[in-house]
PDB file of the backbone (N, CA, C, O) and the ligand in Angstrom, with CONECT records:
HET     ZN  A 101       1
ATOM      1  N   UNK A   1       0.786  -1.076  -0.135  1.00  0.00           N
ATOM      2  CA  UNK A   1      -0.071   0.050  -0.069  1.00  0.00           C
ATOM      3  C   UNK A   1       1.064   1.158   0.016  1.00  0.00           C
ATOM      4  O   UNK A   1       2.218   1.027   0.425  1.00  0.00           O
ATOM      5  N   UNK A   2       0.369   2.380  -0.524  1.00  0.00           N
ATOM      6  CA  UNK A   2       1.174   3.513  -0.388  1.00  0.00           C
ATOM      7  C   UNK A   2       0.096   4.632   0.196  1.00  0.00           C
ATOM      8  O   UNK A   2      -1.130   4.603   0.099  1.00  0.00           O
ATOM      9  N   UNK A   3       1.003   5.702   0.881  1.00  0.00           N
ATOM     10  CA  UNK A   3       0.090   6.834   1.539  1.00  0.00           C
ATOM     11  C   UNK A   3      -0.751   7.397   0.504  1.00  0.00           C
ATOM     12  O   UNK A   3      -1.861   7.837   0.807  1.00  0.00           O
ATOM     13  N   UNK A   4      -0.326   7.427  -0.704  1.00  0.00           N
ATOM     14  CA  UNK A   4      -1.173   8.166  -1.614  1.00  0.00           C
ATOM     15  C   UNK A   4      -2.410   7.498  -1.720  1.00  0.00           C
ATOM     16  O   UNK A   4      -3.435   8.115  -1.432  1.00  0.00           O
ATOM     17  N   UNK A   5      -2.462   6.270  -2.109  1.00  0.00           N
ATOM     18  CA  UNK A   5      -3.708   5.496  -2.172  1.00  0.00           C
ATOM     19  C   UNK A   5      -4.638   5.732  -0.918  1.00  0.00           C
ATOM     20  O   UNK A   5      -5.837   5.974  -1.057  1.00  0.00           O
ATOM     21  N   UNK A   6      -4.092   5.658   0.174  1.00  0.00           N
ATOM     22  CA  UNK A   6      -4.678   5.767   1.447  1.00  0.00           C
ATOM     23  C   UNK A   6      -5.472   7.050   1.457  1.00  0.00           C
ATOM     24  O   UNK A   6      -6.689   7.121   1.632  1.00  0.00           O
ATOM     25  N   UNK A   7      -4.614   8.096   1.240  1.00  0.00           N
ATOM     26  CA  UNK A   7      -5.109   9.537   1.215  1.00  0.00           C
ATOM     27  C   UNK A   7      -6.140   9.756   0.264  1.00  0.00           C
ATOM     28  O   UNK A   7      -7.137  10.422   0.544  1.00  0.00           O
ATOM     29  N   UNK A   8      -5.962   9.253  -0.801  1.00  0.00           N
ATOM     30  CA  UNK A   8      -7.104   9.342  -1.916  1.00  0.00           C
ATOM     31  C   UNK A   8      -8.234   8.608  -1.497  1.00  0.00           C
ATOM     32  O   UNK A   8      -9.288   9.210  -1.699  1.00  0.00           O
ATOM     33  N   UNK A   9      -8.349   7.455  -0.957  1.00  0.00           N
ATOM     34  CA  UNK A   9      -9.467   6.740  -0.390  1.00  0.00           C
ATOM     35  C   UNK A   9     -10.151   7.496   0.604  1.00  0.00           C
ATOM     36  O   UNK A   9     -11.365   7.704   0.603  1.00  0.00           O
ATOM     37  N   UNK A  10      -9.257   7.941   1.533  1.00  0.00           N
ATOM     38  CA  UNK A  10      -9.753   8.523   2.709  1.00  0.00           C
ATOM     39  C   UNK A  10     -10.564   9.982   2.303  1.00  0.00           C
ATOM     40  O   UNK A  10     -11.631  10.317   2.818  1.00  0.00           O
ATOM     41  N   UNK A  11      -9.820  10.780   1.258  1.00  0.00           N
ATOM     42  CA  UNK A  11     -10.447  11.934   0.986  1.00  0.00           C
ATOM     43  C   UNK A  11     -11.761  11.745   0.148  1.00  0.00           C
ATOM     44  O   UNK A  11     -12.770  12.443   0.247  1.00  0.00           O
ATOM     45  N   UNK A  12     -11.572  10.669  -0.702  1.00  0.00           N
ATOM     46  CA  UNK A  12     -13.131  10.422  -1.472  1.00  0.00           C
ATOM     47  C   UNK A  12     -14.188  10.063  -0.377  1.00  0.00           C
ATOM     48  O   UNK A  12     -15.328  10.523  -0.438  1.00  0.00           O
ATOM     49  N   UNK A  13     -13.782   9.235   0.619  1.00  0.00           N
ATOM     50  CA  UNK A  13     -14.674   8.851   1.604  1.00  0.00           C
ATOM     51  C   UNK A  13     -15.232  10.131   2.456  1.00  0.00           C
ATOM     52  O   UNK A  13     -16.421  10.301   2.727  1.00  0.00           O
ATOM     53  N   UNK A  14     -14.243  10.932   2.800  1.00  0.00           N
ATOM     54  CA  UNK A  14     -14.615  12.123   3.670  1.00  0.00           C
ATOM     55  C   UNK A  14     -15.467  13.049   2.984  1.00  0.00           C
ATOM     56  O   UNK A  14     -16.340  13.671   3.590  1.00  0.00           O
ATOM     57  N   UNK A  15     -15.260  13.177   1.724  1.00  0.00           N
ATOM     58  CA  UNK A  15     -16.058  14.167   0.886  1.00  0.00           C
ATOM     59  C   UNK A  15     -17.368  13.711   0.243  1.00  0.00           C
ATOM     60  O   UNK A  15     -18.120  14.486  -0.347  1.00  0.00           O
ATOM     61  N   UNK A  16     -17.615  12.274   0.410  1.00  0.00           N
ATOM     62  CA  UNK A  16     -18.717  11.615  -0.282  1.00  0.00           C
ATOM     63  C   UNK A  16     -19.940  12.332   0.192  1.00  0.00           C
ATOM     64  O   UNK A  16     -20.100  12.477   1.404  1.00  0.00           O
ATOM     65  N   UNK A  17     -20.900  12.835  -0.741  1.00  0.00           N
ATOM     66  CA  UNK A  17     -22.114  13.366  -0.416  1.00  0.00           C
ATOM     67  C   UNK A  17     -22.942  12.492   0.338  1.00  0.00           C
ATOM     68  O   UNK A  17     -23.616  12.972   1.248  1.00  0.00           O
ATOM     69  N   UNK A  18     -22.993  11.131   0.059  1.00  0.00           N
ATOM     70  CA  UNK A  18     -24.004  10.132   0.459  1.00  0.00           C
ATOM     71  C   UNK A  18     -23.451   9.499   1.751  1.00  0.00           C
ATOM     72  O   UNK A  18     -22.271   9.154   1.675  1.00  0.00           O
ATOM     73  N   UNK A  19     -24.010   9.304   2.794  1.00  0.00           N
ATOM     74  CA  UNK A  19     -23.600   8.837   4.031  1.00  0.00           C
ATOM     75  C   UNK A  19     -23.144   7.342   3.842  1.00  0.00           C
ATOM     76  O   UNK A  19     -22.215   6.815   4.454  1.00  0.00           O
ATOM     77  N   UNK A  20     -23.919   6.761   2.927  1.00  0.00           N
ATOM     78  CA  UNK A  20     -23.612   5.229   2.663  1.00  0.00           C
ATOM     79  C   UNK A  20     -22.219   5.052   1.922  1.00  0.00           C
ATOM     80  O   UNK A  20     -21.398   4.166   2.160  1.00  0.00           O
ATOM     81  N   UNK A  21     -22.111   6.048   0.992  1.00  0.00           N
ATOM     82  CA  UNK A  21     -20.818   6.062   0.206  1.00  0.00           C
ATOM     83  C   UNK A  21     -19.590   6.349   1.125  1.00  0.00           C
ATOM     84  O   UNK A  21     -18.485   5.852   0.904  1.00  0.00           O
ATOM     85  N   UNK A  22     -19.834   7.116   2.088  1.00  0.00           N
ATOM     86  CA  UNK A  22     -18.852   7.635   2.882  1.00  0.00           C
ATOM     87  C   UNK A  22     -18.556   6.568   3.905  1.00  0.00           C
ATOM     88  O   UNK A  22     -17.395   6.451   4.299  1.00  0.00           O
ATOM     89  N   UNK A  23     -19.516   5.769   4.377  1.00  0.00           N
ATOM     90  CA  UNK A  23     -19.257   4.595   5.362  1.00  0.00           C
ATOM     91  C   UNK A  23     -18.415   3.542   4.418  1.00  0.00           C
ATOM     92  O   UNK A  23     -17.398   3.000   4.851  1.00  0.00           O
ATOM     93  N   UNK A  24     -18.852   3.327   3.264  1.00  0.00           N
ATOM     94  CA  UNK A  24     -18.143   2.401   2.244  1.00  0.00           C
ATOM     95  C   UNK A  24     -16.774   2.789   2.188  1.00  0.00           C
ATOM     96  O   UNK A  24     -15.849   2.012   2.423  1.00  0.00           O
ATOM     97  N   UNK A  25     -16.630   4.062   1.858  1.00  0.00           N
ATOM     98  CA  UNK A  25     -15.326   4.532   1.503  1.00  0.00           C
ATOM     99  C   UNK A  25     -14.345   4.545   2.681  1.00  0.00           C
ATOM    100  O   UNK A  25     -13.133   4.435   2.497  1.00  0.00           O
ATOM    101  N   UNK A  26     -14.892   4.679   3.887  1.00  0.00           N
ATOM    102  CA  UNK A  26     -14.061   4.660   5.045  1.00  0.00           C
ATOM    103  C   UNK A  26     -13.568   3.257   5.275  1.00  0.00           C
ATOM    104  O   UNK A  26     -12.407   3.039   5.622  1.00  0.00           O
ATOM    105  N   UNK A  27     -14.513   2.247   5.068  1.00  0.00           N
ATOM    106  CA  UNK A  27     -14.156   0.893   5.267  1.00  0.00           C
ATOM    107  C   UNK A  27     -12.971   0.571   4.152  1.00  0.00           C
ATOM    108  O   UNK A  27     -11.958  -0.070   4.433  1.00  0.00           O
ATOM    109  N   UNK A  28     -13.235   1.071   2.954  1.00  0.00           N
ATOM    110  CA  UNK A  28     -12.051   0.955   1.993  1.00  0.00           C
ATOM    111  C   UNK A  28     -10.824   1.548   2.437  1.00  0.00           C
ATOM    112  O   UNK A  28      -9.738   1.000   2.245  1.00  0.00           O
ATOM    113  N   UNK A  29     -10.967   2.739   3.073  1.00  0.00           N
ATOM    114  CA  UNK A  29      -9.593   3.370   3.601  1.00  0.00           C
ATOM    115  C   UNK A  29      -9.143   2.623   4.730  1.00  0.00           C
ATOM    116  O   UNK A  29      -7.922   2.543   4.865  1.00  0.00           O
ATOM    117  N   UNK A  30      -9.862   2.069   5.556  1.00  0.00           N
ATOM    118  CA  UNK A  30      -9.555   1.156   6.577  1.00  0.00           C
ATOM    119  C   UNK A  30      -8.707  -0.121   6.131  1.00  0.00           C
ATOM    120  O   UNK A  30      -7.721  -0.529   6.745  1.00  0.00           O
ATOM    121  N   UNK A  31      -9.268  -0.725   4.904  1.00  0.00           N
ATOM    122  CA  UNK A  31      -8.571  -1.803   4.261  1.00  0.00           C
ATOM    123  C   UNK A  31      -7.260  -1.485   3.927  1.00  0.00           C
ATOM    124  O   UNK A  31      -6.315  -2.236   4.167  1.00  0.00           O
ATOM    125  N   UNK A  32      -7.148  -0.230   3.296  1.00  0.00           N
ATOM    126  CA  UNK A  32      -5.935   0.112   2.801  1.00  0.00           C
ATOM    127  C   UNK A  32      -4.896   0.538   3.764  1.00  0.00           C
ATOM    128  O   UNK A  32      -3.717   0.192   3.690  1.00  0.00           O
ATOM    129  N   UNK A  33      -5.342   1.223   4.569  1.00  0.00           N
ATOM    130  CA  UNK A  33      -4.393   2.072   5.510  1.00  0.00           C
ATOM    131  C   UNK A  33      -4.464   1.585   6.967  1.00  0.00           C
ATOM    132  O   UNK A  33      -3.721   2.022   7.846  1.00  0.00           O
ATOM    133  N   UNK A  34      -5.329   0.728   7.145  1.00  0.00           N
ATOM    134  CA  UNK A  34      -5.621   0.304   8.619  1.00  0.00           C
ATOM    135  C   UNK A  34      -6.505   1.178   9.529  1.00  0.00           C
ATOM    136  O   UNK A  34      -6.492   2.392   9.326  1.00  0.00           O
ATOM    137  N   UNK A  35      -7.260   0.678  10.499  1.00  0.00           N
ATOM    138  CA  UNK A  35      -8.164   1.396  11.205  1.00  0.00           C
ATOM    139  C   UNK A  35      -7.232   2.647  11.891  1.00  0.00           C
ATOM    140  O   UNK A  35      -7.561   3.832  11.831  1.00  0.00           O
ATOM    141  N   UNK A  36      -6.252   2.241  12.419  1.00  0.00           N
ATOM    142  CA  UNK A  36      -5.442   3.133  13.322  1.00  0.00           C
ATOM    143  C   UNK A  36      -5.308   4.582  12.381  1.00  0.00           C
ATOM    144  O   UNK A  36      -5.541   5.680  12.886  1.00  0.00           O
ATOM    145  N   UNK A  37      -4.956   4.439  11.146  1.00  0.00           N
ATOM    146  CA  UNK A  37      -4.612   5.420  10.266  1.00  0.00           C
ATOM    147  C   UNK A  37      -5.756   6.355   9.900  1.00  0.00           C
ATOM    148  O   UNK A  37      -5.655   7.576   9.789  1.00  0.00           O
ATOM    149  N   UNK A  38      -7.007   5.530   9.704  1.00  0.00           N
ATOM    150  CA  UNK A  38      -8.260   6.158   9.540  1.00  0.00           C
ATOM    151  C   UNK A  38      -8.469   7.091  10.942  1.00  0.00           C
ATOM    152  O   UNK A  38      -8.498   8.321  10.899  1.00  0.00           O
ATOM    153  N   UNK A  39      -8.590   6.408  12.026  1.00  0.00           N
ATOM    154  CA  UNK A  39      -8.768   7.045  13.241  1.00  0.00           C
ATOM    155  C   UNK A  39      -7.865   8.369  13.373  1.00  0.00           C
ATOM    156  O   UNK A  39      -8.318   9.444  13.767  1.00  0.00           O
ATOM    157  N   UNK A  40      -6.621   8.168  13.019  1.00  0.00           N
ATOM    158  CA  UNK A  40      -5.733   9.119  13.252  1.00  0.00           C
ATOM    159  C   UNK A  40      -6.079  10.521  12.256  1.00  0.00           C
ATOM    160  O   UNK A  40      -5.942  11.693  12.605  1.00  0.00           O
ATOM    161  N   UNK A  41      -6.499  10.087  11.106  1.00  0.00           N
ATOM    162  CA  UNK A  41      -6.898  11.136  10.321  1.00  0.00           C
ATOM    163  C   UNK A  41      -8.189  11.931  10.639  1.00  0.00           C
ATOM    164  O   UNK A  41      -8.218  13.159  10.560  1.00  0.00           O
ATOM    165  N   UNK A  42      -9.151  11.254  10.965  1.00  0.00           N
ATOM    166  CA  UNK A  42     -10.359  11.650  11.447  1.00  0.00           C
ATOM    167  C   UNK A  42     -10.219  12.556  12.717  1.00  0.00           C
ATOM    168  O   UNK A  42     -11.008  13.479  12.919  1.00  0.00           O
ATOM    169  N   UNK A  43      -9.192  12.260  13.560  1.00  0.00           N
ATOM    170  CA  UNK A  43      -9.010  13.081  14.618  1.00  0.00           C
ATOM    171  C   UNK A  43      -7.983  14.227  14.560  1.00  0.00           C
ATOM    172  O   UNK A  43      -7.802  15.087  15.423  1.00  0.00           O
ATOM    173  N   UNK A  44      -7.240  14.059  13.192  1.00  0.00           N
ATOM    174  CA  UNK A  44      -6.116  15.197  13.134  1.00  0.00           C
ATOM    175  C   UNK A  44      -4.913  14.900  13.981  1.00  0.00           C
ATOM    176  O   UNK A  44      -4.217  15.860  14.309  1.00  0.00           O
ATOM    177  N   UNK A  45      -4.584  13.715  14.370  1.00  0.00           N
ATOM    178  CA  UNK A  45      -3.647  13.593  15.253  1.00  0.00           C
ATOM    179  C   UNK A  45      -3.037  11.871  15.169  1.00  0.00           C
ATOM    180  O   UNK A  45      -3.544  10.981  14.487  1.00  0.00           O
ATOM    181  N   UNK A  46      -2.098  11.772  15.866  1.00  0.00           N
ATOM    182  CA  UNK A  46      -1.641  10.281  15.762  1.00  0.00           C
ATOM    183  C   UNK A  46      -2.400   9.467  16.486  1.00  0.00           C
ATOM    184  O   UNK A  46      -3.086   9.966  17.378  1.00  0.00           O
ATOM    185  N   UNK A  47      -2.433   7.997  16.242  1.00  0.00           N
ATOM    186  CA  UNK A  47      -3.285   7.079  17.025  1.00  0.00           C
ATOM    187  C   UNK A  47      -3.112   7.220  18.542  1.00  0.00           C
ATOM    188  O   UNK A  47      -2.084   7.602  19.103  1.00  0.00           O
ATOM    189  N   UNK A  48      -4.143   6.897  19.068  1.00  0.00           N
ATOM    190  CA  UNK A  48      -4.130   6.812  20.663  1.00  0.00           C
ATOM    191  C   UNK A  48      -3.447   5.490  21.046  1.00  0.00           C
ATOM    192  O   UNK A  48      -2.794   5.424  22.087  1.00  0.00           O
ATOM    193  N   UNK A  49      -3.564   4.591  20.345  1.00  0.00           N
ATOM    194  CA  UNK A  49      -3.180   3.158  20.755  1.00  0.00           C
ATOM    195  C   UNK A  49      -2.478   2.504  19.494  1.00  0.00           C
ATOM    196  O   UNK A  49      -2.892   2.685  18.349  1.00  0.00           O
ATOM    197  N   UNK A  50      -1.337   1.701  19.823  1.00  0.00           N
ATOM    198  CA  UNK A  50      -0.471   1.079  18.785  1.00  0.00           C
ATOM    199  C   UNK A  50      -1.356   0.306  17.750  1.00  0.00           C
ATOM    200  O   UNK A  50      -2.247  -0.431  18.171  1.00  0.00           O
ATOM    201  N   UNK A  51      -1.163   0.434  16.579  1.00  0.00           N
ATOM    202  CA  UNK A  51      -1.849  -0.263  15.664  1.00  0.00           C
ATOM    203  C   UNK A  51      -1.413  -1.888  15.681  1.00  0.00           C
ATOM    204  O   UNK A  51      -2.168  -2.811  15.373  1.00  0.00           O
ATOM    205  N   UNK A  52      -0.081  -2.010  16.092  1.00  0.00           N
ATOM    206  CA  UNK A  52       0.345  -3.388  16.149  1.00  0.00           C
ATOM    207  C   UNK A  52       0.079  -4.084  17.468  1.00  0.00           C
ATOM    208  O   UNK A  52      -0.221  -5.278  17.431  1.00  0.00           O
ATOM    209  N   UNK A  53       0.154  -3.497  18.554  1.00  0.00           N
ATOM    210  CA  UNK A  53       0.103  -4.176  19.850  1.00  0.00           C
ATOM    211  C   UNK A  53      -0.907  -3.696  20.852  1.00  0.00           C
ATOM    212  O   UNK A  53      -1.045  -4.193  21.970  1.00  0.00           O
ATOM    213  N   UNK A  54      -1.667  -2.602  20.328  1.00  0.00           N
ATOM    214  CA  UNK A  54      -2.710  -1.916  21.125  1.00  0.00           C
ATOM    215  C   UNK A  54      -2.306  -1.292  22.713  1.00  0.00           C
ATOM    216  O   UNK A  54      -3.086  -1.080  23.641  1.00  0.00           O
ATOM    217  N   UNK A  55      -1.009  -1.109  22.677  1.00  0.00           N
ATOM    218  CA  UNK A  55      -0.533  -0.281  23.817  1.00  0.00           C
ATOM    219  C   UNK A  55      -0.850   1.115  23.510  1.00  0.00           C
ATOM    220  O   UNK A  55      -0.942   1.517  22.351  1.00  0.00           O
ATOM    221  N   UNK A  56      -1.034   1.930  24.640  1.00  0.00           N
ATOM    222  CA  UNK A  56      -1.137   3.331  24.467  1.00  0.00           C
ATOM    223  C   UNK A  56       0.219   3.813  23.793  1.00  0.00           C
ATOM    224  O   UNK A  56       1.295   3.253  24.002  1.00  0.00           O
ATOM    225  N   UNK A  57       0.059   4.857  23.004  1.00  0.00           N
ATOM    226  CA  UNK A  57       1.161   5.710  22.436  1.00  0.00           C
ATOM    227  C   UNK A  57       1.266   6.828  23.355  1.00  0.00           C
ATOM    228  O   UNK A  57       0.247   7.466  23.621  1.00  0.00           O
ATOM    229  N   UNK A  58       2.463   7.161  23.908  1.00  0.00           N
ATOM    230  CA  UNK A  58       2.630   8.240  24.741  1.00  0.00           C
ATOM    231  C   UNK A  58       2.484   9.555  24.046  1.00  0.00           C
ATOM    232  O   UNK A  58       2.933   9.806  22.928  1.00  0.00           O
ATOM    233  N   UNK A  59       1.778  10.410  24.854  1.00  0.00           N
ATOM    234  CA  UNK A  59       1.567  11.758  24.266  1.00  0.00           C
ATOM    235  C   UNK A  59       2.735  12.438  23.534  1.00  0.00           C
ATOM    236  O   UNK A  59       2.600  12.971  22.433  1.00  0.00           O
ATOM    237  N   UNK A  60       3.866  12.387  24.204  1.00  0.00           N
ATOM    238  CA  UNK A  60       5.001  12.983  23.671  1.00  0.00           C
ATOM    239  C   UNK A  60       5.350  12.525  22.215  1.00  0.00           C
ATOM    240  O   UNK A  60       5.698  13.260  21.291  1.00  0.00           O
ATOM    241  N   UNK A  61       5.185  11.123  22.191  1.00  0.00           N
ATOM    242  CA  UNK A  61       5.452  10.580  20.793  1.00  0.00           C
ATOM    243  C   UNK A  61       4.336  11.077  19.904  1.00  0.00           C
ATOM    244  O   UNK A  61       4.683  11.518  18.809  1.00  0.00           O
ATOM    245  N   UNK A  62       3.260  11.075  20.155  1.00  0.00           N
ATOM    246  CA  UNK A  62       2.200  11.556  19.253  1.00  0.00           C
ATOM    247  C   UNK A  62       2.320  12.955  18.835  1.00  0.00           C
ATOM    248  O   UNK A  62       1.967  13.341  17.720  1.00  0.00           O
ATOM    249  N   UNK A  63       2.851  13.757  19.792  1.00  0.00           N
ATOM    250  CA  UNK A  63       3.084  15.249  19.437  1.00  0.00           C
ATOM    251  C   UNK A  63       4.346  15.236  18.606  1.00  0.00           C
ATOM    252  O   UNK A  63       4.411  16.044  17.679  1.00  0.00           O
ATOM    253  N   UNK A  64       5.250  14.502  18.806  1.00  0.00           N
ATOM    254  CA  UNK A  64       6.512  14.596  18.053  1.00  0.00           C
ATOM    255  C   UNK A  64       6.370  14.081  16.554  1.00  0.00           C
ATOM    256  O   UNK A  64       6.920  14.584  15.574  1.00  0.00           O
ATOM    257  N   UNK A  65       5.511  12.961  16.570  1.00  0.00           N
ATOM    258  CA  UNK A  65       5.192  12.375  15.203  1.00  0.00           C
ATOM    259  C   UNK A  65       3.700  12.268  15.085  1.00  0.00           C
ATOM    260  O   UNK A  65       3.062  11.273  15.428  1.00  0.00           O
ATOM    261  N   UNK A  66       3.181  13.382  14.567  1.00  0.00           N
ATOM    262  CA  UNK A  66       1.520  13.433  14.453  1.00  0.00           C
ATOM    263  C   UNK A  66       0.973  12.298  13.768  1.00  0.00           C
ATOM    264  O   UNK A  66      -0.113  11.810  14.082  1.00  0.00           O
ATOM    265  N   UNK A  67       1.784  11.812  12.729  1.00  0.00           N
ATOM    266  CA  UNK A  67       1.198  10.676  12.076  1.00  0.00           C
ATOM    267  C   UNK A  67       1.536   9.202  12.524  1.00  0.00           C
ATOM    268  O   UNK A  67       1.263   8.224  11.829  1.00  0.00           O
ATOM    269  N   UNK A  68       2.130   9.141  13.702  1.00  0.00           N
ATOM    270  CA  UNK A  68       2.523   7.862  14.252  1.00  0.00           C
ATOM    271  C   UNK A  68       1.322   7.007  14.515  1.00  0.00           C
ATOM    272  O   UNK A  68       0.420   7.561  15.144  1.00  0.00           O
ATOM    273  N   UNK A  69       1.147   5.817  14.168  1.00  0.00           N
ATOM    274  CA  UNK A  69       0.156   4.958  14.367  1.00  0.00           C
ATOM    275  C   UNK A  69       0.597   3.802  15.222  1.00  0.00           C
ATOM    276  O   UNK A  69      -0.233   2.973  15.595  1.00  0.00           O
ATOM    277  N   UNK A  70       1.864   3.710  15.547  1.00  0.00           N
ATOM    278  CA  UNK A  70       2.285   2.521  16.404  1.00  0.00           C
ATOM    279  C   UNK A  70       3.308   3.011  17.327  1.00  0.00           C
ATOM    280  O   UNK A  70       3.916   4.053  17.082  1.00  0.00           O
ATOM    281  N   UNK A  71       3.559   2.222  18.517  1.00  0.00           N
ATOM    282  CA  UNK A  71       4.504   2.647  19.485  1.00  0.00           C
ATOM    283  C   UNK A  71       5.930   2.436  18.948  1.00  0.00           C
ATOM    284  O   UNK A  71       6.171   1.859  17.887  1.00  0.00           O
ATOM    285  N   UNK A  72       6.891   2.976  19.811  1.00  0.00           N
ATOM    286  CA  UNK A  72       8.336   3.063  19.368  1.00  0.00           C
ATOM    287  C   UNK A  72       8.816   1.634  19.132  1.00  0.00           C
ATOM    288  O   UNK A  72       9.535   1.397  18.161  1.00  0.00           O
ATOM    289  N   UNK A  73       8.470   0.723  19.935  1.00  0.00           N
ATOM    290  CA  UNK A  73       8.905  -0.529  19.915  1.00  0.00           C
ATOM    291  C   UNK A  73       8.384  -1.342  18.530  1.00  0.00           C
ATOM    292  O   UNK A  73       9.101  -2.129  17.911  1.00  0.00           O
ATOM    293  N   UNK A  74       7.186  -1.046  18.214  1.00  0.00           N
ATOM    294  CA  UNK A  74       6.532  -1.764  17.118  1.00  0.00           C
ATOM    295  C   UNK A  74       7.089  -0.992  15.758  1.00  0.00           C
ATOM    296  O   UNK A  74       7.269  -1.606  14.707  1.00  0.00           O
ATOM    297  N   UNK A  75       7.324   0.328  15.895  1.00  0.00           N
ATOM    298  CA  UNK A  75       7.851   1.098  14.819  1.00  0.00           C
ATOM    299  C   UNK A  75       9.376   0.385  14.502  1.00  0.00           C
ATOM    300  O   UNK A  75       9.706   0.025  13.372  1.00  0.00           O
ATOM    301  N   UNK A  76      10.053   0.278  15.452  1.00  0.00           N
ATOM    302  CA  UNK A  76      11.422  -0.448  15.252  1.00  0.00           C
ATOM    303  C   UNK A  76      11.301  -1.663  14.596  1.00  0.00           C
ATOM    304  O   UNK A  76      12.096  -2.001  13.720  1.00  0.00           O
ATOM    305  N   UNK A  77      10.220  -2.450  15.010  1.00  0.00           N
ATOM    306  CA  UNK A  77      10.070  -3.863  14.429  1.00  0.00           C
ATOM    307  C   UNK A  77       9.680  -3.793  12.859  1.00  0.00           C
ATOM    308  O   UNK A  77      10.144  -4.562  12.017  1.00  0.00           O
ATOM    309  N   UNK A  78       8.857  -2.867  12.622  1.00  0.00           N
ATOM    310  CA  UNK A  78       8.347  -2.604  11.416  1.00  0.00           C
ATOM    311  C   UNK A  78       9.629  -2.174  10.414  1.00  0.00           C
ATOM    312  O   UNK A  78       9.765  -2.701   9.309  1.00  0.00           O
ATOM    313  N   UNK A  79      10.438  -1.280  10.868  1.00  0.00           N
ATOM    314  CA  UNK A  79      11.554  -0.792  10.083  1.00  0.00           C
ATOM    315  C   UNK A  79      12.635  -1.969   9.914  1.00  0.00           C
ATOM    316  O   UNK A  79      13.317  -2.148   8.905  1.00  0.00           O
ATOM    317  N   UNK A  80      12.664  -2.704  11.041  1.00  0.00           N
ATOM    318  CA  UNK A  80      13.676  -3.802  10.930  1.00  0.00           C
ATOM    319  C   UNK A  80      13.160  -4.835   9.954  1.00  0.00           C
ATOM    320  O   UNK A  80      13.901  -5.315   9.096  1.00  0.00           O
ATOM    321  N   UNK A  81      12.102  -5.120  10.062  1.00  0.00           N
ATOM    322  CA  UNK A  81      11.355  -6.065   9.122  1.00  0.00           C
ATOM    323  C   UNK A  81      11.554  -5.575   7.771  1.00  0.00           C
ATOM    324  O   UNK A  81      11.961  -6.383   6.936  1.00  0.00           O
ATOM    325  N   UNK A  82      11.314  -4.298   7.407  1.00  0.00           N
ATOM    326  CA  UNK A  82      11.608  -3.685   6.111  1.00  0.00           C
ATOM    327  C   UNK A  82      12.868  -3.969   5.606  1.00  0.00           C
ATOM    328  O   UNK A  82      13.027  -4.505   4.510  1.00  0.00           O
ATOM    329  N   UNK A  83      13.892  -3.598   6.443  1.00  0.00           N
ATOM    330  CA  UNK A  83      15.246  -3.707   6.023  1.00  0.00           C
ATOM    331  C   UNK A  83      15.915  -5.314   5.909  1.00  0.00           C
ATOM    332  O   UNK A  83      17.026  -5.580   5.451  1.00  0.00           O
ATOM    333  N   UNK A  84      15.028  -6.176   6.395  1.00  0.00           N
ATOM    334  CA  UNK A  84      15.752  -7.351   6.207  1.00  0.00           C
ATOM    335  C   UNK A  84      15.024  -8.380   7.044  1.00  0.00           C
ATOM    336  O   UNK A  84      15.429  -9.541   7.086  1.00  0.00           O
TER     337      UNK A  84
HETATM  338 ZN    ZN A 101       3.249  -1.311  19.767  1.00  0.00          ZN2+
END
């Protein structure tokens, strides 16, 4: 998935004139970007709970990285996974 696909799906959903389209669109955005990312966008801030382990994300991290959707530990795991 790419951030662009998610942003596009989210924006289409958010601006849909019909509430059913909006709900369907948000589900689609969920599928692409994950629930945490949708929640984060809707609230204009980072996710409150880690998308991977459901631990609360500290306020300081959410302020520093407004788009963070997972905790420091899981972020490290994600990046480690990506690198090899
Ligand atoms: Zn985590």
